[in-house]
C-alpha positions as CSV (number, residue, x, y, z in Angstrom):
1,M,58.2,123.2,122.2
2,I,59.1,120.3,120.0
3,V,61.9,120.9,117.4
4,I,62.3,118.9,114.2
5,D,65.7,119.8,112.7
6,V,66.2,118.5,109.2
7,R,67.9,119.1,106.0
8,N,64.8,119.3,103.9
9,V,61.0,118.6,103.7
10,H,61.6,115.1,102.4
11,Q,63.3,114.3,105.7
12,A,60.8,116.3,107.8
13,L,57.7,114.4,106.7
14,P,58.5,111.0,108.2
15,E,59.9,112.7,111.4
16,G,56.7,114.6,111.8
17,C,54.6,111.5,111.2
18,R,56.6,109.6,113.8
19,L,56.0,112.4,116.3
20,L,52.2,112.1,115.9
21,A,52.2,108.3,115.7
22,E,54.1,108.0,119.0
23,H,52.9,111.1,120.9
24,G,49.8,112.4,119.2
25,V,46.7,113.1,121.3
26,E,43.4,112.1,119.9
27,R,40.8,114.9,119.8
28,L,37.6,115.9,118.0
29,S,37.5,118.7,115.4
30,R,35.0,120.2,113.0
31,N,36.4,117.7,110.5
32,G,36.2,114.6,112.7
33,R,38.8,112.8,114.8
34,V,42.3,114.1,114.7
35,L,45.7,113.4,116.2
36,V,47.4,116.5,117.6
37,A,51.0,117.1,118.7
38,P,51.1,117.6,122.5
39,H,53.0,120.9,122.1
40,P,53.8,123.5,119.4
41,V,56.2,122.2,116.8
42,T,59.1,124.1,115.2
43,T,60.6,122.7,112.0
44,L,63.9,123.9,110.9
45,Y,64.8,123.5,107.2
46,R,68.6,123.9,106.7
47,C,68.3,123.5,102.9
48,P,64.9,125.0,102.2
49,Q,65.4,125.0,98.4
50,E,65.3,121.2,98.6
51,R,61.5,121.5,98.6
52,V,60.2,118.4,96.7
53,L,58.7,115.3,98.3
54,F,59.4,111.8,96.9
55,W,57.8,109.5,99.4
56,P,55.4,107.2,97.3
57,E,53.2,106.7,100.4
58,R,52.5,110.5,100.4
59,D,52.0,110.6,96.6
60,A,52.5,114.4,96.7
61,N,51.3,116.2,93.5
62,P,54.4,118.1,92.3
63,F,52.5,119.9,89.6
64,F,50.1,121.5,92.0
65,H,52.8,122.4,94.6
66,L,54.9,124.1,92.0
67,L,52.2,125.9,90.1
68,E,50.3,127.0,93.2
69,S,53.4,128.6,94.6
70,L,54.0,130.5,91.4
71,W,50.4,131.6,91.4
72,M,51.0,132.9,95.0
73,L,54.1,134.8,94.1
74,G,52.1,136.5,91.4
75,G,49.8,137.9,94.0
76,R,46.7,136.1,92.7
77,D,43.5,135.1,94.5
78,D,41.3,133.9,91.6
79,V,39.8,130.4,91.7
80,A,39.7,129.8,87.9
81,W,43.5,129.6,87.4
82,L,44.2,127.3,90.4
83,A,41.1,125.1,89.7
84,A,42.4,124.5,86.2
85,V,45.5,122.9,87.9
86,L,43.6,121.1,90.7
87,P,39.7,121.3,90.3
88,R,38.9,120.4,93.9
89,M,40.5,123.7,95.1
90,A,37.3,125.4,94.1
91,E,35.6,123.8,97.1
92,F,37.6,126.1,99.4
93,S,36.2,129.3,97.9
94,D,33.2,131.0,99.5
95,D,31.9,132.4,96.2
96,G,33.5,130.3,93.5
97,A,35.4,133.3,92.2
98,R,38.0,134.3,94.8
99,F,39.8,132.7,97.7
100,N,39.5,134.7,100.9
101,A,42.9,133.8,102.3
102,A,45.1,133.4,99.2
103,Y,48.6,133.9,100.6
104,G,50.1,135.6,97.6
105,H,47.2,138.2,97.5
106,R,47.8,138.8,101.2
107,W,51.5,139.3,100.6
108,R,51.2,141.7,97.6
109,K,47.8,143.3,97.5
110,H,45.3,142.7,100.3
111,F,46.7,145.3,102.7
112,G,47.1,148.0,99.9
113,R,50.8,147.5,99.5
114,D,53.3,145.1,98.1
115,Q,54.9,143.8,101.3
116,L,57.5,141.7,99.4
117,K,59.0,144.7,97.7
118,E,58.9,146.9,100.8
119,V,60.5,144.2,103.1
120,A,63.3,143.5,100.6
121,A,64.0,147.2,100.1
122,A,64.1,147.8,103.9
123,L,66.6,145.0,104.3
124,Q,68.7,146.3,101.4
125,A,68.8,149.7,103.1
126,S,69.4,148.3,106.6
127,P,70.7,144.7,106.6
128,D,70.6,144.5,110.5
129,C,66.9,145.5,110.6
130,R,64.8,143.3,112.8
131,R,61.4,144.9,112.0
132,Q,60.4,143.2,108.8
133,V,57.2,141.2,109.1
134,I,55.0,140.1,106.2
135,G,51.4,140.0,107.5
136,I,48.9,137.4,106.4
137,W,46.2,137.2,109.1
138,D,44.1,140.4,109.0
139,P,42.1,140.7,112.3
140,R,39.9,143.4,110.8
141,H,38.7,141.0,108.2
142,D,39.4,137.4,109.5
143,L,38.5,137.6,113.1
144,G,35.1,135.9,113.6
145,L,34.6,135.5,109.8
146,K,32.6,132.5,108.7
147,S,34.6,131.3,105.8
148,K,35.8,128.1,104.2
149,D,39.2,129.7,103.8
150,L,41.0,131.4,106.7
151,P,44.8,131.8,106.8
152,C,46.5,129.0,108.6
153,N,49.9,130.7,108.3
154,T,49.6,134.1,109.9
155,Q,52.9,136.0,109.3
156,V,56.4,135.7,108.0
157,M,59.3,137.3,109.9
158,V,62.3,138.1,107.7
159,Q,65.9,138.9,108.8
160,L,69.4,138.6,107.5
161,S,71.6,136.2,109.5
162,P,75.1,137.2,110.8
163,D,76.6,135.7,107.6
164,A,74.2,137.7,105.4
165,H,71.8,134.9,104.4
166,L,68.1,135.6,104.3
167,D,66.2,133.7,107.0
168,I,62.5,133.4,107.5
169,L,60.3,132.3,110.4
170,V,56.7,131.4,109.5
171,S,54.1,131.4,112.3
172,N,51.2,129.0,111.9
173,R,48.0,128.7,114.0
174,S,46.9,125.3,112.8
175,N,48.8,123.0,110.5
176,D,47.7,119.8,108.8
177,L,51.0,117.7,108.9
178,I,50.3,115.8,105.7
179,W,48.8,118.4,103.3
180,G,50.0,121.7,104.8
181,A,53.2,121.6,106.9
182,Y,55.2,119.0,105.0
183,G,53.5,119.4,101.7
184,A,52.3,122.7,100.2
185,N,53.8,125.0,102.9
186,A,57.3,123.9,102.4
187,V,57.2,124.8,98.7
188,Q,55.2,128.0,99.1
189,F,57.3,129.6,101.8
190,S,60.7,128.4,100.5
191,M,59.9,129.9,97.1
192,L,58.8,133.1,98.9
193,Q,62.1,133.0,100.8
194,E,64.1,132.6,97.6
195,Y,62.2,135.4,95.9
196,L,62.9,137.8,98.8
197,A,66.6,136.7,98.9
198,A,66.8,137.5,95.2
199,R,65.3,141.0,95.8
200,V,67.7,141.7,98.6
201,G,70.6,140.2,96.6
202,V,71.7,137.7,99.2
203,P,71.8,133.8,99.5
204,V,68.9,131.8,101.0
205,G,69.4,130.9,104.6
206,H,67.3,128.8,107.0
207,Y,63.5,128.5,107.2
208,W,61.7,127.9,110.5
209,Q,58.0,126.9,110.6
210,V,56.4,127.3,114.0
211,S,53.1,125.6,114.3
212,M,50.8,126.1,117.3
213,N,48.7,123.1,116.4
214,T,50.2,120.3,114.3
215,H,47.7,117.6,113.5
216,C,46.7,114.7,111.2
217,Y,43.1,113.8,110.4
218,E,41.8,110.2,110.8
219,P,41.6,109.4,107.0
220,H,45.3,109.8,106.9
221,W,46.4,107.9,110.0
222,E,47.3,104.8,108.0
223,M,49.5,106.9,105.7
224,M,51.0,108.7,108.7
225,R,52.0,105.4,110.4
226,A,53.5,104.0,107.1
227,L,55.6,107.2,106.8
228,A,56.5,107.1,110.5
229,A,58.1,103.7,109.9
230,R,60.3,105.4,107.3
231,A,61.7,107.9,109.7
232,P,65.5,107.3,109.7
233,E,67.6,107.7,112.8
234,P,69.8,109.4,111.9
235,P,68.6,110.5,108.4
236,S,69.8,107.9,105.9
237,K,71.3,109.1,102.6
238,R,69.6,106.2,100.9
239,S,66.2,107.5,101.8
240,D,66.8,111.1,100.7
241,P,67.5,111.7,97.0
242,Y,68.9,115.1,97.8
243,S,71.4,113.9,100.3
244,S,72.5,111.0,98.0
245,G,73.0,113.3,95.1
246,E,70.3,111.6,92.9
247,V,68.5,114.9,92.5
248,M,69.3,118.6,93.1
249,G,67.2,121.7,93.2
250,G,67.1,124.6,90.8
251,T,67.1,128.3,91.2
252,V,63.6,129.8,90.7
253,V,64.4,133.5,90.2
254,N,67.2,134.0,87.6
255,L,66.4,137.4,86.3
256,R,66.3,140.8,88.1
257,P,63.2,140.5,90.3
258,D,61.1,143.2,88.6
259,R,61.7,141.6,85.2
260,W,61.0,138.2,86.7
261,D,57.7,139.5,88.1
262,R,56.7,140.6,84.6
263,E,57.6,137.2,83.1
264,L,55.7,135.5,85.9
265,D,52.6,137.6,85.2
266,T,52.9,136.6,81.5
267,F,53.2,132.9,82.5
268,L,50.0,133.2,84.7
269,K,48.2,134.8,81.8
270,L,49.5,132.8,78.8
271,G,51.1,129.7,80.3
272,T,52.5,127.5,77.6
273,E,51.6,129.9,74.8
274,A,54.7,132.1,75.4
275,D,58.4,131.7,75.8
276,Y,60.3,133.1,78.7
277,D,63.8,134.4,79.3
278,D,63.9,133.1,82.8
279,P,65.4,129.6,82.7
280,F,63.1,128.3,85.5
281,L,59.9,129.5,83.9
282,Q,61.0,128.3,80.5
283,N,62.6,125.0,81.3
284,V,60.8,123.9,84.5
285,A,57.5,125.6,85.0
286,K,56.4,125.6,81.4
287,P,57.1,121.9,80.6
288,M,55.6,120.9,84.0
289,F,52.5,122.8,83.0
290,E,52.5,121.1,79.6
291,A,52.9,117.7,81.2
292,L,50.0,118.3,83.5
293,M,47.7,119.4,80.7
294,A,48.7,116.4,78.6
295,F,48.0,114.1,81.6
296,K,44.6,115.6,82.1
297,E,43.5,114.7,78.5
298,T,41.7,111.7,79.8
299,K,40.2,110.7,76.4
300,N,43.7,110.4,75.0
301,P,45.0,106.9,75.4
302,A,48.6,108.2,75.0
303,R,48.3,110.8,77.8
304,F,50.8,109.1,80.0
305,S,53.5,109.0,77.3
306,A,52.6,112.5,76.3
307,A,53.1,113.7,79.8
308,R,56.4,111.9,80.1
309,A,57.6,113.5,76.8
310,H,57.0,117.0,78.3
311,L,58.7,116.0,81.6
312,N,61.8,114.9,79.7
313,H,62.3,118.6,79.0
314,V,62.2,119.7,82.7
315,L,65.7,120.8,83.6
316,A,65.3,120.7,87.4
317,P,66.1,117.1,88.4
318,D,64.0,117.2,91.5
319,W,60.8,118.4,89.8
320,Q,61.4,116.1,86.8
321,V,61.8,113.0,88.9
322,A,58.9,113.8,91.1
323,G,56.7,114.4,88.1
324,L,57.7,111.2,86.4
325,E,57.1,109.1,89.5
326,W,53.7,110.8,90.1
327,V,52.6,110.0,86.5
328,A,54.0,106.4,86.7
329,R,52.0,105.7,89.9
330,R,48.8,106.8,88.0
331,E,49.6,104.8,84.9
332,K,50.2,101.7,87.1
333,K,46.7,102.1,88.6
């Protein structure tokens, strides 16, 4: 077992890239040549709410990472909403209408119960309980299924630490280092963790991601090596905007969870057409969505300045800076 122990995902990405650049084993896969870590990899995030990437080499899409994670917490599996954010996501659907393995739908609806509410209620009733597991992989449905979309993350184990913080351990069967592990997954599961902590009424603790197969596909090897060269030893404050204090994260769930769920449902239906009592939905998610829609108006010569104008209203510094930098890179091109 290989352990990457970091403060946040921004620090984790170059460390994971260095691992594969130095020790990766070349193999063939259904998607071509791939470098694979020689052993399973555990990543420990000590500050999981610091969930945004800033490396320009990676060029992570903060709009997609944020909005997809909210879509997941809403329990959705529809293609239309997510494809409006990132059109190529439709390629991963078998029928063009639904995703087979949408995590949020698995968390909240697929098994005929809302696992998030039940797990949180159980931990409220018994803080020392060690039996709370959120299932994602469904062997009755997934085993042997020919699908474009099978769950890579298979389950989430949830416990309260001795100091009453909510910890999660996510198990993963196969993890793309660039797009999955140190990209979308870090946002998806840290937001899930924060939501569960809010339901239980405790602070967020640590987040472990345990990946059986950590890999990087050949088209991304050049990026991987460039990021590996960024890996600080030890992590340098200059290379991590969170550690240096340049940015800070915001709290996602600010209302009572049942009320927040209702507001999130409204956001997923009405988006920018409504106002929200929750500060994160109103002052972060809404202007991020507005900025993305302005950016996507390709026939508007002022689309870059229009996107920046909306981003100036984003009150979470990490998401705001990442959004501004992402737009600036595209304007430069």
